[in-house]
N, C-alpha and C positions, 0 to 999 in steps of 0.2 A: 337556633333559637327555640324550635319546637321541643327539642330535647330538654333545654333549660326550663321551658315553661312547664313541661310534664313533671319535672322534679320539684318545681316551686309550688305547684298547686296543692300537694298534700300539706305543705307547710302553712299555706294560707288558711286552710281549714283548722289547723291546730292552734292558731294564734288568736288571743283575745285582745282587743284594743285596750291600751292603758289610758287612764284619765289625763295624764300629763300632756300638755300641748306639744311637747317634743315628739310625741308618737302619732300625731294625726296623719302623717304620711310615711310612717315607718315601713320599710321594704321587708318582705318576708325573709330574705336571706339574712337581714341584719337584726331580726327580732324572732328568735327561734326558741320554742318551748322545749324543755327537757322532758316534760310529760304533760298529760292533758290537764292536770290540776296545778302544776308548778307555774310560778311567775315567769313569763317569757324573758329571755335575755335580750336586752336592747343595746346594740352597739352605740347608738346615739347617746343613751344615758351613761354608758360605760365611759365614753370619751370625755364626758363632762366630769364624772365623779372620779375616775381613776387617772385620767390624763390631763385634766385641768383645762380642757377646751371650753370656750364659750358655747352656749346652746346653738347659736346660729352657725358657728364654725363646725360644731360637732355634727349638725344636720347635714351640712355640705360635705364633710369628710365621710360620713356614713354613705351618702349617695355616691360619692366617688369610689368607695370600696365596692359597692354593688356594681357599678358600671364596669370596673376593672375585672371583678370576679366573673361577670357575665360573659366576658370575652373568652373564658375557658370553654373551648369547643367540645371537649369530651366529657363523658359522664364521670369518669374516675376523678378528673381534676375538680369538677364541681362538687362531687360528694366529699372530697377531701376538704375543700374550702368550707362546706357547710358544717362538717363535723367539728371543725376547729373554732367555729363561731356559735356553737350551741350553748356555750356557757362562758364564764369569765376565766375558766381554767387555762386555756392556751394563751389568751391575751395577758393574763397575770404573769405567766411564766416568761413571756417575752419582755414585759416591763421589768421584771426582776433581773433579767439578763442585762438589759440596758442600764439599769441602776447599778448593777454589780460591777460594771466597768467604769463607773464614776460619772455617768451622765446625770445632769441635773433635771429636775422636773420640767423646767422650761425647755431644755434641750429635747427631752423625750416628747413633749407636746408638739414641738415643731416637726420632729421627725415623723411622728405618727400622722400628723396632719398632711405631710407631704406624701407619705406612703402608708395608708391605713392597712393595706394587706399584709404589712409586716407583722401585724398582730395575729394573723392566722398562719404564719410560716412555721416550718418545722423547728421545734425547739432543739431537736437532736442535731439538725444541720446548722442552725444559726448560732447556737451556743459556742461550739468550738471555733467557728469562724470569727465570732465577735471577740472572744478571748485572745485569739491569735493576732488580731489587730493591735492589741496592747502588748501581749507577751512575746510575739515573734517579730513584729514590725516596730515595736517600741513607740506606737502612737500614744499621745496623751489623750485624756478624756475630751478636751476641746477639739483636738484633731479628729478623733473618732466621730464626734458630733457633726463636724463640718463635712466629713466624708459621707456619713449616712444621709445627710440632707440631699446629697447628690447621688449616692450610690447604694441606698438601702436595697433596691431591687437586685443589684449585683450580689449583695450579701445573701439574700434569701434564695437566689436562683443558681448560683454557681460557687465553686471554691475560689473565692476572690483573692485570697492572700498571695498565692504565687504570682498572679497577674499584677497585683499592687506592688509587690516586691520588685518585679521586673521594670515596671513603668516608673517607679520612684528612682530607680537606678538610671534608667534611660533618660529621663527628663532632668535628673540632677537633684530633685528635691520633691518632697510631698506637696509643697505649695504650688510648684509648677504643674504637677499632675492635676491638682484641683482646678487650675486655670483651664487645662485641656478638657476636663470633665464638664465644666460649665458650658462648654461649646458642644460637647458630644460625650455623654456619659455611657454610651453604648460601647465605647472602646474596650471596656473591661469584659464584655461578653465575647469578644473576638478571640479566636484560637491563637495562642502565642506561637506554636510551632508551625502551623499550616498557613497562617495569614500574616500576623504581625511581623515575625522575624524575617520571613522571605521578602516582605515588602521593604523592610528597613535595609536589608542587604542589597536589594535591587536599586533603591534610590541612592544608597551610598556608592554603589558602583558607577552611578551616573554623576558622581561628583558632589552630591548633596551631603550636608552634615546634619547633626541632630537638630540644630536650630532651624535649618532649612525645612526639615520634615516635621516641624512642630505641629503642623496642622493634622489632627488625628483622623479626619474624615478619610483621607487618602489611605492611611495605614489599614483601615478596616475593610477595604475592598478586596475582592478576589485578586490574588497576585497576577493572574492573566490580564485582568482589567487594568491594573496599574501599569503593566508593560505596555498596554495599548495607549494609556494616557501619555506615557513617556514618548512613544513613537509619534503620536499625533502632535505633541509639542514641538518635536524636532521637524515634523512636516510643515508646521506653521512658520518655520524659519527661526525659532527661538533656540539658540545654542545652549547646551547644558552649562556652559561657563557664564551665561548671562544671569544677572541678579533676578531677572523676570522668569527664569526657567521654573522655579518652584511655584510661582504664582500662576503660571500657565497650566501646570499640572493640576493645581487646585481648582482652577476655573473649569478645566476640561472634565473634572469629576462630576460636574453639575449638568453637563450637556453632551449628547451623543454626537457622533461624527456627522450624521445627516443634518442635524440642527446647526452645527458649526458651519457647514457649507451654505445652508440657507441664510444664516446670519451674515456671513461674509458677502453674499450676493446682495442682501438687503442694504448693507452699509455702502457697498459699491454704487448701487443705483440711487440711494438717497443722497449721498454726498457727492455723487458725480465724479468719482475717482477711479483709478485703475486697480486691478487685482493686487499688484505689487504694493501700491500705496496702502490699501486696506490691510494687507498682511503685515506691513511695517507698523501700522497704527495698533493692530491687535497685539503684536509682539511687545509693544511698549505699554499697553494697558489691557492685559488679558481678562481682567475682571469684567469687561463690558460684554464678553461673550454670553454669560448666562442671563443677561438682562433681556427683558421682553422687547420685541420690535416696537410695541406701542409706547413703552417708556423711552426707548431710544429716540423714537420719532418726536415725542414731546420735548425732549431735551434739545434735539437738533432744531426743532421749530422755534423754541425759545431763544436759543443762541443766535439764530439767523434773523428772526423777525423782531425780537425785542432788543437784543443786545446789538445786533447789526454786524455779526461776524460773517465772513465768507466761508463757504463749505470747505475750501482747501485749507483755510486757517484752522478749522476744527480737526481735519484729518491729521494735520501736523502736530496737534496738541490734544491727543485722545484722552488725556487725563480729565478734560472737561466733561466727557461723557461718563466718567466714573463718579463725579460728584453728585450728591443728592440734589434733585431739582428743587423740591420744596424747602429743604432744610439748609441749602447752601447757595445754589445758583440764584434763585429768586430773591432771597433776603439780601444777599450781598450786592446784587445789582441795584436793589432799591436803596441800600445804604449809599452806594456810589452816586446815584442820581441825586439823593438828598444833599449829600455833602458838596457835590458840584453846584447844585442850585444855590447853596448857601455861600459859595465861594471859599469853602474850606478844603477843597480838593481840586487839584489841577485837572483841567479838562483833557489833558494829554494822558492822564492815567488810563492804561488799558485794562479791560475787565479781566483778562486772563491773569495778569499780575495780581489783581485784587482778589480773584477767586482762589488762587493757589496758596495764599498765605495761611499758615497754621492758625487754628481757631484761637488759641490763647493769645498769640501775637496780634491777630486781627482785632480781637475785642479790646486789648490794651491800647492799640494804636489808633483805632478808628471809632470805637464805641465809647470806651471810658474817657478817652482824651477829649471827646467832643460832647460829653453828656451835659455840660453847663451851657454850651453854645447852642445845642439842639435839644431842648427839653423833650422828653418822651422817646428819644432815640433808643436808649438802652432797653426800655420795656418793649418797644415795638420790635426791635431786633430779636429779643428773647422769645417773643410770641411767634414771630415768623420763623425763626430757626428751629422752633419746636414742631414745625410743619403745620401750624394752624391756619396760616394764610395760604391761599392757593393762587396760582397764576392762571389767567385766562388764555395766555399764550397767543392770543389773536388781537389783543388790545392793550392799553396801558392801565387797565383796571387796578392791578396790584400796586403799581408805582403810584397811581393817583391816591390809592388808599393810604399808602405810606406817607405821602405828602400831607394828607389830611391829619394822620395820626400825630406827626411831629410838628404840625403847624408851621410849615415853611411859608 
């Protein structure tokens, strides 16, 4: 930061404030004078005039550019960033490249707002890569725009085309790759030969197929770590032929071996069960492993104290601990109580059956079907399932609130 500040100070003295309200908080990196008498170049103003951003959005985008540029820890990187934002020359060249592959003004505005540092990237590097998206990969202008909204950093930082070519083939289509990138766009930064391909080979050797290893997070780990995830999954008793094997590997990528042991011990003591019972529960629902002990305790407390379940019942149905507390367990329990109070649902209906029904089927069968019989039920459920209502876990407060909302 001291190095950054030392290079910013000379710029501060060279800048004269502009009368426009856009510039009252202009950052030195984003408003750089080409000479003592020349009008300073303002990125904020440029974003409005050349890219079509609204003033407020331009101000926020310019600030974002400064924040990201400030992360450059070495003098050379900072000087390069500064030199390319001294005037409209480099940004103009980048915009021309984007327009040249068929992107609309709206597309460009969205891309620049998402990654403003694209404007100071190397034209020499970005130009060939951008054209290769169209000429080598055959992507249409709309496809290029959708890719850049997620992967413009990949475009400006590495030779992205070989990686895209590989992953489009691996996942089967460009659309499927975009789905992966929405979850983890860093996958295109990973080394194909040293990381991605060895991991794919390892997982395929363990009986997984392309669909099984769709989750990109695991593919980007060091291959030695992936080997460890596989071994730990097998140590938990999850056989590689099990449908849960891939989910277990994914869950283990979020938590180290020591924390897994602590989590198993916590579940054993909290639910009062044996080690083998906990192991079986985790093998059936490995996604509970990365959850915090505090969250698991709240779920267990709710299921025991408010729903009335026995700990052993929960151990045998670990999927209950995988459901969202505020968005699924609490709202559905309230719906069940309301419908039972109204005589619209059998008192013999168990909460587990009620909770595991798919959302679309649940809404159709229990919310929409009873919307005339129970006015306000649909709105109350929508509010609660959005996580707005919270449970006290120690009283009937949430259920009472629902009873009040739907006027039972």
